[in-house]
C-alpha positions in Angstrom: -50.8 144.2 95.1 -46.8 144.2 96.4 -45.6 141.2 94.8 -42.2 139.7 96.1 -39.6 137.7 93.9 -39.2 133.8 94.8 -35.9 133.6 94.7 -35.4 131.2 98.1 -38.0 128.5 97.6 -36.5 126.6 101.0 -36.9 129.5 103.3 -40.0 130.3 101.9 -41.6 126.9 102.1 -40.4 126.2 106.0 -41.8 129.7 106.9 -45.2 129.0 105.5 -45.3 125.4 106.9 -44.7 127.0 110.4 -46.8 130.1 110.1 -49.7 128.2 108.5 -49.1 125.3 110.4 -49.6 126.5 113.7 -53.0 127.7 113.6 -53.7 124.8 111.7 -52.3 122.4 114.3 -54.3 124.6 117.1 -57.8 124.5 115.5 -57.9 120.8 113.8 -55.4 118.5 115.9 -55.3 120.0 119.5 -53.6 116.4 120.8 -50.1 115.0 121.6 -47.0 116.8 120.8 -48.2 119.3 118.0 -49.8 120.9 121.5 -46.5 122.1 121.9 -45.9 123.3 118.6 -44.3 126.8 119.8 -42.0 125.3 122.6 -40.7 122.9 119.8 -40.6 126.0 117.4 -38.7 127.9 120.4 -36.2 125.6 120.5 -35.5 125.1 116.7 -35.0 128.9 116.9 -32.9 128.9 119.8 -30.5 126.6 117.9 -30.6 128.9 114.8 -29.7 131.8 116.9 -26.5 130.2 118.9 -25.4 128.9 115.2 -25.7 132.6 113.6 -24.3 134.2 116.6 -21.3 131.8 116.6 -20.9 133.1 113.0 -21.2 136.8 113.9 -23.9 137.1 111.4 -26.3 138.9 113.6 -27.0 142.7 113.4 -26.3 145.0 116.1 -29.9 145.2 117.0 -30.6 141.8 116.8 -27.2 140.7 118.7 -27.9 143.3 121.7 -31.4 141.9 122.0 -29.7 138.5 122.3 -27.4 139.7 124.8 -29.6 141.3 127.1 -32.1 138.1 127.0 -28.9 135.8 127.6 -28.3 138.6 130.6 -31.5 137.9 132.0 -31.1 134.2 131.7 -28.0 134.5 133.6 -29.3 136.0 136.2 -32.2 133.8 136.5 -29.8 130.9 137.0 -27.3 132.5 139.5 -30.6 133.3 141.5 -31.7 129.9 141.4 -28.2 128.4 142.6 -27.9 131.1 145.4 -31.5 130.8 146.9 -32.2 127.2 146.1 -35.8 126.2 146.7 -36.2 122.6 145.7 -37.7 123.4 142.2 -35.4 120.8 140.5 -33.9 120.9 137.3 -36.7 120.1 135.0 -38.9 123.0 136.5 -36.0 125.5 135.8 -35.5 124.4 132.2 -39.1 124.7 131.5 -39.3 127.7 133.0 -36.3 129.0 131.1 -37.5 127.6 127.8 -41.3 129.7 128.6 -39.6 132.9 129.4 -37.1 133.0 126.1 -39.7 131.5 123.4 -40.8 134.8 122.2 -37.8 136.7 121.9 -35.7 133.8 120.5 -38.7 133.2 117.9 -38.8 137.0 117.0 -34.9 137.5 116.4 -35.0 134.0 114.6 -37.7 134.9 112.2 -36.2 138.2 111.5 -32.6 137.3 110.8 -33.5 133.9 108.8 -35.6 136.1 106.4 -35.2 138.9 104.0 -36.9 141.4 102.5 -38.2 139.7 99.3 -38.9 136.3 101.4 -41.0 138.4 103.9 -43.2 140.0 101.2 -43.4 136.5 99.2 -44.4 134.9 102.4 -47.2 137.1 103.4 -48.7 137.4 100.1 -49.1 134.0 100.1 -50.5 133.5 103.6 -52.9 136.6 102.8 -55.2 134.4 100.9 -55.7 132.4 104.0 -56.1 135.5 106.2 -58.9 137.2 104.4 -61.0 134.0 104.6 -60.0 134.0 108.2 -61.3 137.9 108.6 -64.4 137.4 106.7 -65.3 134.2 108.9 -64.3 135.8 112.0 -66.9 138.7 111.3 -69.7 136.3 110.0 -69.3 134.1 113.1 -69.6 137.3 115.3 -72.7 138.4 113.6 -74.1 134.8 114.1 -73.7 134.7 117.8 -75.5 137.6 118.4 -78.1 135.9 117.1 -77.5 132.6 118.4 -75.3 131.7 121.3 -73.9 128.6 119.7 -71.2 128.3 122.3 -73.8 128.1 125.1 -71.6 130.7 127.1 -74.6 132.8 128.6 -72.6 136.0 128.5 -74.2 139.1 129.4 -74.7 141.4 126.7 -72.6 144.7 126.6 -74.2 147.6 124.9 -76.8 145.2 123.5 -74.2 143.1 122.0 -72.8 139.5 123.1 -69.1 139.5 123.4 -67.4 136.8 120.8 -64.0 135.5 120.7 -62.8 133.5 118.1 -59.9 131.7 120.0 -60.3 129.7 123.0 -63.2 132.1 123.9 -60.6 134.3 125.0 -60.4 138.2 123.7 -56.7 138.5 124.0 -56.1 135.1 122.4 -58.3 136.3 119.6 -56.6 139.3 119.1 -53.4 137.7 118.5 -54.8 135.6 115.9 -56.5 138.1 113.8 -53.7 140.8 114.3 -51.6 138.0 112.8 -54.0 137.6 109.8 -54.4 141.3 109.3 -50.3 141.7 109.2 -50.5 139.2 105.7 -52.8 141.4 104.5 -51.3 144.6 105.1 -47.8 143.8 104.2 -48.9 142.9 100.5 -52.0 144.9 99.9 -52.2 148.6 99.5 -55.5 148.9 99.2 -56.9 146.8 102.5 -59.6 149.3 104.1 -62.4 146.5 103.8 -60.2 144.1 105.8 -59.2 146.5 108.2 -62.7 147.1 109.1 -63.4 143.4 109.1 -60.8 143.2 111.7 -62.3 146.0 113.6 -65.7 144.6 114.0 -64.1 140.6 114.8 -61.9 142.4 117.5 -64.0 144.9 119.0 -66.8 142.4 119.5 -64.7 140.5 122.1 -65.3 143.4 124.4 -61.7 142.9 125.9 -60.5 146.3 127.5 -57.0 145.2 126.2 -58.0 144.3 122.8 -60.0 147.8 122.4 -57.1 149.8 123.4 -55.0 147.8 120.4 -57.9 148.8 118.2 -57.6 152.7 119.3 -53.8 152.5 119.0 -53.7 150.5 115.2 -56.4 153.7 114.3 -54.3 156.3 115.8 -51.3 154.9 114.3 -52.7 154.4 110.6 -53.1 158.2 110.6 -50.3 159.0 112.4 -48.0 157.4 110.1 -49.5 159.3 107.0 -47.9 162.3 108.5 -44.5 161.1 110.1 -42.5 158.1 109.5 -41.1 157.9 113.0 -42.8 158.1 116.4 -41.6 160.4 118.8 -40.7 160.7 122.2 -43.7 163.2 123.2 -46.0 160.9 120.8 -45.2 157.9 123.0 -46.1 160.2 126.1 -49.6 160.8 124.3 -50.0 157.5 123.7 -49.4 156.5 127.1 -51.6 159.0 128.6 -54.2 158.1 126.4 -54.3 154.2 127.0 -54.2 155.1 131.0 -57.6 156.8 130.5 -59.0 154.5 128.3 -58.1 151.3 130.3 -58.4 153.2 134.1 -60.9 150.7 135.1 -58.7 147.8 134.4 -55.6 149.7 135.9 -57.6 150.7 138.8 -58.4 146.8 139.1 -55.4 145.3 138.5 -52.9 148.0 140.4 -54.2 150.1 142.7 -57.0 147.7 144.3 -55.2 145.8 146.9 -57.7 142.9 147.5 -57.6 142.0 143.7 -55.4 139.2 143.1 -53.2 140.4 140.3 -52.8 143.7 142.5 -52.0 141.6 145.4 -49.8 139.6 143.3 -47.9 142.4 141.9 -47.3 144.1 145.5 -45.6 140.7 146.3 -43.5 140.2 143.5 -42.3 143.5 144.2 -41.3 142.3 147.8 -39.9 139.6 146.2 -37.6 141.4 144.4 -36.8 143.8 147.1 -35.7 140.8 149.5 -33.5 139.0 146.9 -31.7 142.2 145.9 -29.7 142.6 143.5 -30.9 139.1 142.2 -34.2 137.6 142.3 -35.9 134.5 143.7 -34.6 132.4 140.7 -36.2 130.4 138.1 -39.9 128.6 138.6 -40.2 130.5 142.1 -42.5 133.1 141.4 -45.2 134.2 138.5 -44.5 131.3 136.1 -46.0 128.3 134.9 -44.0 126.1 136.5 -44.1 127.8 140.1 -47.6 127.9 139.7 -47.8 124.1 138.8 -45.5 123.0 141.5 -46.7 125.8 143.8 -43.7 127.5 144.9 -42.4 127.9 148.5 -42.6 131.7 148.5 -46.6 131.1 147.9 -47.1 129.0 151.2 -44.9 131.7 152.7 -46.9 134.4 151.5 -50.0 132.9 152.5 -51.3 132.6 149.0 -52.9 129.1 149.6 -55.7 131.1 151.6 -56.6 133.8 149.0 -58.8 133.7 146.1 -57.3 132.9 142.5 -54.0 131.9 144.2 -54.7 128.6 145.8 -53.1 125.7 144.5 -56.4 123.7 144.7 -58.2 126.4 142.1 -54.8 125.8 140.2 -53.8 129.4 140.8 -55.6 131.3 138.0 -53.7 134.5 138.8 -50.6 132.8 140.0 -48.9 133.3 136.1 -51.1 136.6 134.9 -48.7 139.4 135.4 -45.7 139.2 133.6 -44.0 142.2 135.2 -44.4 140.5 138.2 -42.7 137.5 137.6 -39.8 139.7 135.6 -39.4 141.2 139.6 -40.1 138.6 141.8 -37.9 135.7 139.7 -35.0 137.7 138.1 -35.1 141.2 140.2 -35.0 144.7 139.6 -31.5 144.7 137.3 -32.9 142.1 135.1 -35.9 144.3 134.9 -33.8 147.0 133.5 -32.4 144.3 130.9 -35.8 143.4 130.1 -37.1 147.3 129.3 -33.8 147.6 127.2 -34.6 144.6 125.3 -37.5 145.4 124.5 -36.5 149.3 123.7 -34.2 147.5 120.9 -37.3 145.4 119.6 -39.2 148.8 119.2 -36.5 150.5 117.3 -36.7 147.9 114.7 -40.2 147.9 114.4 -40.1 152.1 114.1 -37.8 152.2 111.2 -38.4 154.3 108.3 -39.9 152.5 105.0 -41.3 150.1 106.5 -44.8 150.8 104.9 -47.7 152.9 106.7 -50.1 150.1 107.3 -47.8 147.1 108.3 -46.0 149.5 110.8 -49.1 151.1 111.8 -50.2 147.6 113.0 -47.0 146.2 114.1 -46.3 149.3 116.6 -49.9 148.9 117.8 -49.3 145.1 118.5 -46.1 146.1 120.6 -47.9 148.6 122.8 -50.6 145.9 123.6 -48.0 143.1 124.2 -45.9 145.8 126.6 -49.8 146.5 127.8 -51.0 143.1 128.5 -47.8 142.3 130.5 -48.9 144.0 133.5 -52.5 141.9 133.4 -51.6 138.7 132.0 -49.2 136.5 130.5 -50.8 135.9 127.4 -47.8 137.4 125.4 -46.2 133.7 125.8 -49.0 131.8 124.8 -49.5 129.9 121.9 -50.8 132.6 119.7 -48.7 135.0 121.5 -45.6 133.6 120.1 -47.1 133.0 116.6 -47.8 136.8 116.7 -44.1 137.4 117.9 -42.9 135.1 114.8 -44.9 137.4 112.7 -43.6 140.6 114.2 -40.1 139.2 113.4 -41.0 138.5 109.5 -42.8 141.8 109.0 -39.8 143.6 110.7 -37.7 142.7 108.2 -39.7 144.3 105.4 -38.2 147.4 104.1 -40.2 148.8 101.0 -37.4 151.6 100.3 -35.1 149.0 99.5 -37.5 147.5 97.6 -37.9 150.6 95.5 -34.4 151.0 95.2 -34.1 147.5 94.2 -36.6 147.3 91.4 -35.3 150.7 90.1 -31.7 149.2 90.0 -33.4 146.1 87.9 -35.0 148.7 85.5 -31.8 150.4 85.1 -29.8 147.7 84.3 -32.9 146.2 81.9 -32.2 149.9 79.9 -28.6 149.5 79.8 -29.1 146.1 78.2 -31.4 147.3 75.4 
């Protein structure tokens, strides 16, 4: 087991409370202000980022990510001012928070921690994570015999789909992947937990989750030969993922009658219509746009289409992240958004991150990007939790840790 030093008890305690507290609150409390734990965390992280940015303490990559995010928000605010649609100040403020929360949490957690603290936190939470992975597999097997949730799901390949979190495959993926990250960051021999993870996630029968499992398997083998991903490897990954999820892509993008595809088409039309900006916050594809049913939806006739009506609470009205980016912020903001995720990818793809944890981080990154086409779950409660863990684990540098240990040994020898 890799053991990190315990030099900063306060920071470690804060990180443990947040990373353990989020799932604890979700599963055991589910009431009152605690259900907004992710938004509260995002506000705290935003305040912290403003502070360290003003003090010029952010790294170059972190600063670029923050500036790109700020640029998108500015474009969104300008769009709201130039194209007012009676959204109101409150929906816009909530929309801004919902949009930035994953990125500010990632950057804040990455900057707040250090190499040793990250490892120490992961080591302490790995005990909790192992129990969760074991429990997930046990419940999945019990569910095959007895449907204790009364879901009445049809069996797929003789298996009854089971999702541990909210009966949702991708939410389960975020939660279990976060648990596995704690284990992989601190355990050299973790094959049994990886197998448990594959069983518990694959049995959700979610196409996106299965793609994530395939990506993790690929990176686990790839990282044993290469330390960084090359461009040609990225192309292979994109082609392979497209083949594996062809049926979903066909439904979500190319089937013009499907709600998600229809919604994406009008997101593009909205981006073209309001070019070079977008329609503004709380107007297209966001939670607030659905809750207050944007005037654009009436204009586009969404009120008569399945899954997009006000009465059905718009089941697909906030289910396509890229449609929201294009519609609310425009094409220029989309380029800034892609650049922002490119810098996040570079942080996750650095050398000396450890083969297993790096493989998991990269697999999660590609699942996050893919999920933005078919859903908005990356900014959900456990999506935010996953971004926090990505920020934490992206700071781990085993090469630096080895050098520190070697220097400590050398200093001890000199003293002797």
